[in-house]
N, C-alpha and C positions, 0 to 999 in steps of 0.2 A: 561687019557685023561684031557688037560688043559682047565679050564673055560675061556672064551674069553668074558663073558660077562663084560660089563663096569660097573665101580662104580661111584656114582655119589654124588657131594655134590650139595645140591638144597639150595638156598637162597632167601629169599624173605622180602620185606619191602613194607608197603603200601602208605608211604609219602616219596617222595624224599627231601633229604636234599641238596637243590639247592646251598645254600648259607652259609658258615660258617665264620664267622670272615669277610665278605666281599670278600671271596674268594670262587669262583665255584668250586664245587667238581666233580669229575668224577663218584665217587658212594656215595652212603650214609655211614656214620659212622656205622651204623648198620649193612651195609653188611659187612663192613671190621671187626666188631666184631665177627659176625656170622663166618666169614672165620677163624679168628684166634681160635675160639671155636673149630671148626671142625678139624681145622688142629691140633690142640693140642690133642685131642680125637683120630686122626688116628695115631699120633706119640706115644701115649701111648698103641694102638691096632696094633702093626706089623702083626698080622696075618690079618688083612684087604689090606694089600699091601699098597702100595705109589702112585699109578696111579689113580686120580681120575679126572673125567670132571667136571667143575663147569656149574651150569645152575643157573641163577640169574633172578629173577623178582624184579626189583627195581622200586618202586613206583605204585606197583599193589597191589589191596585188595585181602584179604584171603579169603573174603565170597563169590568169583567165582573163579570156576577153568577156567575160560576164560581167561587166561593169556600167552602170547607168550612161556614164559620159561615152566610152565606146560604143553601147549600144545606138545613142544618138548620132555619133559620128559616122559608123557603119550604116544607118538606115539613109543619112544624108548621101554617102557615097553610092550606096546601091541605087539611089534614084537619080543620080548623075547630077545634083546640085553641088558638087564640091570639086572645085579646080585645084586647090593647093591645100596640102596639109604641112605643117611646120611644127617638130618636136625638139627638143633639146638634144636628144640622143635617141637612139631606137628602142632602149632600154625602157624609155617613158611609154612607149607604144606599146610594148610588150616584150616579157622577159623570152618566149619562145621565139628566137629569130628566122627560125622556118616558117612559123605560122603568121610572125608580123611581117 
């Protein structure tokens, strides 16, 4: 039987980089960096597959789980739709390590 559960790349940054060198950014440099790190990890671990959905909370604190992306992620997990969640490090998921 094939596992149809989703694989998720979750990225979060607490403060948005609104402007870099006078140019408005669509997303923060840290989110871009996290994506590159996760993509490299996925490339080095082909057993994970290649189909990953991205969920991003850009500009939200990690001290609370009241974030739009986290709410979406938790809803998918509670529904049993997620098999894998990748994050750069546990602090991206949440600052409260016991709760995370």
